[in-house]
C-alpha positions in Angstrom: 0.1 0.0 0.0 2.6 2.1 0.7 4.5 1.7 -2.1 1.5 2.0 -4.1 1.0 5.8 -3.0 4.8 6.4 -3.9 4.1 5.9 -7.0 1.6 7.7 -7.6 4.0 11.4 -8.5 5.8 9.0 -10.1 6.5 9.9 -13.9 8.0 7.5 -17.0 11.3 9.4 -17.6 11.2 9.2 -21.4 9.0 11.3 -23.7 7.2 9.3 -26.1 6.8 10.0 -29.4 3.2 11.5 -31.0 1.3 9.4 -33.3 2.4 11.3 -36.2 5.8 9.8 -35.5 4.5 6.4 -35.8 2.1 7.4 -38.6 5.1 8.4 -40.6 6.7 5.2 -40.3 4.0 3.2 -41.6 2.0 2.1 -38.6 -1.8 2.6 -38.8 -4.3 3.6 -36.0 -4.6 0.1 -34.8 -0.8 -0.7 -34.0 -0.3 2.7 -32.8 -3.0 1.9 -30.5 -1.6 -1.8 -29.9 2.4 -0.3 -29.7 0.6 2.0 -26.7 -0.7 -0.8 -25.0 1.6 -4.1 -25.7 4.8 -2.3 -25.4 4.9 1.1 -23.7 2.2 0.4 -21.1 4.1 -2.6 -19.9 7.1 -1.2 -20.3 6.1 2.1 -18.2 4.6 -0.6 -15.8 7.9 -2.6 -15.5 10.2 0.8 -14.8 7.9 2.1 -11.9 7.7 -1.0 -10.2 11.6 -1.8 -10.8 12.4 1.3 -9.4 9.7 0.5 -6.2 11.1 -2.1 -5.5 7.8 -4.1 -5.7 8.5 -6.1 -8.8 9.1 -9.9 -9.5 7.7 -10.3 -13.1 8.1 -8.1 -16.0 6.7 -8.7 -19.7 7.4 -6.6 -22.7 6.2 -7.4 -26.5 4.7 -6.5 -29.5 7.1 -4.5 -31.2 9.8 -3.8 -33.9 12.8 -2.2 -34.1 13.3 1.7 -34.2 15.6 4.1 -32.9 12.9 6.2 -31.0 12.6 3.0 -28.8 16.5 3.2 -27.7 15.6 5.7 -25.1 13.0 3.6 -23.5 15.3 0.7 -23.7 17.5 2.3 -21.9 15.5 2.9 -19.1 14.3 -0.4 -18.7 18.0 -1.4 -18.7 18.8 1.5 -16.3 16.0 0.0 -13.8 17.2 -3.4 -13.2 19.6 -1.3 -11.4 16.7 -1.9 -8.5 16.4 -5.3 -8.7 17.2 -7.6 -5.1 20.1 -8.9 -5.7 18.8 -11.3 -2.9 15.4 -13.2 -3.2 13.7 -15.3 -5.8 14.9 -13.4 -8.5 12.5 -11.2 -11.3 11.4 -13.3 -14.1 11.8 -11.4 -17.7 9.6 -12.0 -20.6 10.0 -10.8 -23.9 7.8 -12.1 -26.7 6.9 -10.9 -29.9 9.7 -8.4 -30.4 11.9 -7.8 -33.1 15.6 -8.1 -31.3 18.5 -6.5 -33.0 22.1 -7.7 -31.8 22.5 -4.5 -30.1 19.2 -4.6 -27.9 19.9 -8.5 -27.3 23.6 -7.5 -25.8 21.7 -5.6 -23.0 19.3 -7.8 -22.5 22.0 -11.1 -21.9 24.4 -8.8 -19.8 21.8 -7.5 -17.4 20.3 -11.3 -17.0 24.2 -12.2 -16.7 24.6 -9.4 -13.9 20.9 -8.9 -12.3 19.2 -11.2 -10.1 16.8 -12.9 -13.1 15.8 -16.0 -12.0 13.9 -16.4 -14.9 13.8 -15.6 -19.2 11.3 -15.9 -21.5 12.3 -15.9 -25.3 8.9 -16.7 -26.9 8.0 -15.8 -30.9 10.5 -12.9 -31.0 12.1 -11.7 -34.3 16.2 -12.3 -34.1 17.8 -10.8 -37.2 21.5 -12.4 -36.0 20.4 -16.3 -34.8 23.5 -16.9 -34.0 25.5 -13.4 -32.5 21.6 -14.0 -30.4 22.3 -17.4 -29.5 26.2 -16.0 -28.5 25.0 -14.4 -26.0 22.3 -16.2 -24.9 25.5 -18.2 -23.5 27.0 -15.3 -21.8 23.5 -14.8 -19.7 23.2 -18.5 -18.7 26.4 -18.0 -17.2 24.6 -15.9 -14.3 24.5 -18.5 -11.0 20.7 -16.6 -10.6 19.0 -17.7 -13.8 17.3 -21.2 -13.0 14.1 -21.0 -16.0 15.1 -20.9 -20.0 12.3 -20.6 -21.6 13.0 -20.3 -25.7 9.7 -21.1 -27.6 8.9 -20.1 -31.5 12.2 -19.4 -32.0 13.2 -22.1 -34.6 16.9 -23.2 -35.1 17.7 -23.7 -38.7 21.0 -24.8 -38.9 22.8 -27.3 -37.3 25.4 -25.1 -36.5 23.4 -22.9 -34.6 21.7 -25.5 -32.8 25.1 -27.2 -31.6 25.7 -23.7 -30.3 22.9 -23.5 -28.8 23.5 -26.9 -26.8 26.4 -26.2 -26.0 26.1 -23.1 -24.4 23.2 -24.6 -22.8 25.0 -27.5 -21.2 28.3 -25.1 -20.0 25.2 -23.6 -17.6 25.6 -24.3 -13.9 22.3 -23.1 -13.0 19.6 -23.6 -15.2 17.7 -26.6 -13.9 14.1 -25.3 -15.5 14.0 -25.6 -19.4 10.8 -24.9 -21.8 12.4 -25.8 -25.3 9.3 -25.9 -27.8 7.6 -25.1 -31.1 11.6 -25.9 -33.0 11.7 -29.2 -34.6 11.9 -33.3 -34.1 15.9 -32.6 -35.1 16.7 -30.0 -32.6 15.0 -31.6 -30.0 16.6 -35.0 -30.3 19.7 -32.8 -30.1 18.9 -31.2 -27.3 18.3 -34.8 -25.7 21.9 -36.6 -27.1 23.8 -33.1 -26.1 22.5 -31.7 -23.0 23.1 -33.5 -19.6 19.8 -32.9 -18.1 19.9 -35.7 -15.1 20.1 -32.5 -12.4 17.1 -30.5 -14.2 13.7 -30.3 -12.1 11.6 -29.2 -15.0 11.6 -29.9 -18.8 9.0 -28.9 -21.5 9.8 -30.1 -24.8 5.8 -30.1 -26.3 5.5 -29.2 -29.5 8.2 -30.1 -31.3 7.0 -32.7 -33.2 9.3 -34.9 -31.5 9.8 -38.6 -33.0 12.2 -40.6 -31.1 12.8 -43.2 -33.9 13.8 -46.1 -31.1 15.8 -44.1 -29.2 15.8 -44.2 -25.4 16.9 -41.1 -23.7 13.6 -39.7 -22.4 12.4 -43.0 -21.0 16.4 -43.4 -19.4 16.2 -39.9 -17.7 13.3 -41.1 -15.8 14.8 -44.3 -15.1 17.4 -42.4 -13.4 15.5 -41.1 -10.7 16.9 -37.7 -11.3 15.4 -34.7 -9.3 13.3 -34.4 -12.5 9.6 -33.2 -11.1 8.2 -32.0 -14.5 7.9 -33.7 -17.8 6.4 -31.8 -20.8 6.3 -34.1 -23.8 2.4 -33.3 -25.5 2.0 -32.1 -28.9 5.0 -34.3 -30.2 4.6 -38.0 -32.2 5.4 -40.3 -29.4 4.5 -43.7 -30.0 2.7 -47.1 -28.7 6.5 -48.2 -28.1 7.4 -44.7 -26.4 4.6 -44.9 -23.9 5.4 -48.4 -23.3 9.1 -47.7 -22.2 8.1 -44.4 -20.2 5.5 -46.2 -18.5 8.4 -49.0 -17.8 10.6 -46.2 -16.6 8.2 -44.9 -14.4 8.1 -48.0 -12.0 11.4 -47.0 -10.2 10.9 -43.6 -9.9 9.6 -41.4 -6.6 10.5 -37.4 -8.1 8.4 -37.1 -11.3 5.2 -35.3 -10.6 3.8 -33.9 -13.8 
């Protein structure tokens, strides 16, 4: 309640360009209203709550890159200085954003050096996939980061997927992974190349995953790892997979979902 009273006199530190600017950029009235509601309002709320110490979740989305947005990104990044370095950390969700190399670099830098416990990249347009994965690797070195969500960013090349599995495998803190809407080949690469034996949550749904006789999933269950949640819906697992998974559950005492 006290924090709410303090926020009443607060002003967002960056001026928002008038509608005419965005119309000149090709935005129609509906797109401008969406920009205001989905990006600017969410950003202003996040900056205010961060600066007043009452923020545990940040959601920003639905915007393309424009030089006029750089001061707004900087306002968000500066407000990260107010994140409590102790406690459970902040959840950061970035969705439907055109992320160029400079913005991606800054985002991952702050994840690396702030108490951000969960980062969600969902359905963004990454202008340089390999560069984005390289920056992600730096973020994954944060000891505070526990949950990575990578959803709707199809990794097109074998080289980029090899890089993704390598930076993920090198993280000593991430213990929850959501990897959705990618591909069968990439989901298989994860299961082959990343040691999930200490993970608590693994979500590989909606990847069109086919095991083709591989037993990575039942093997993970059978060793009774700390895994508590496993999600495999909207894939192409067959009856043989179901039998193997059912058999592997016999000695598992940790899996709950």
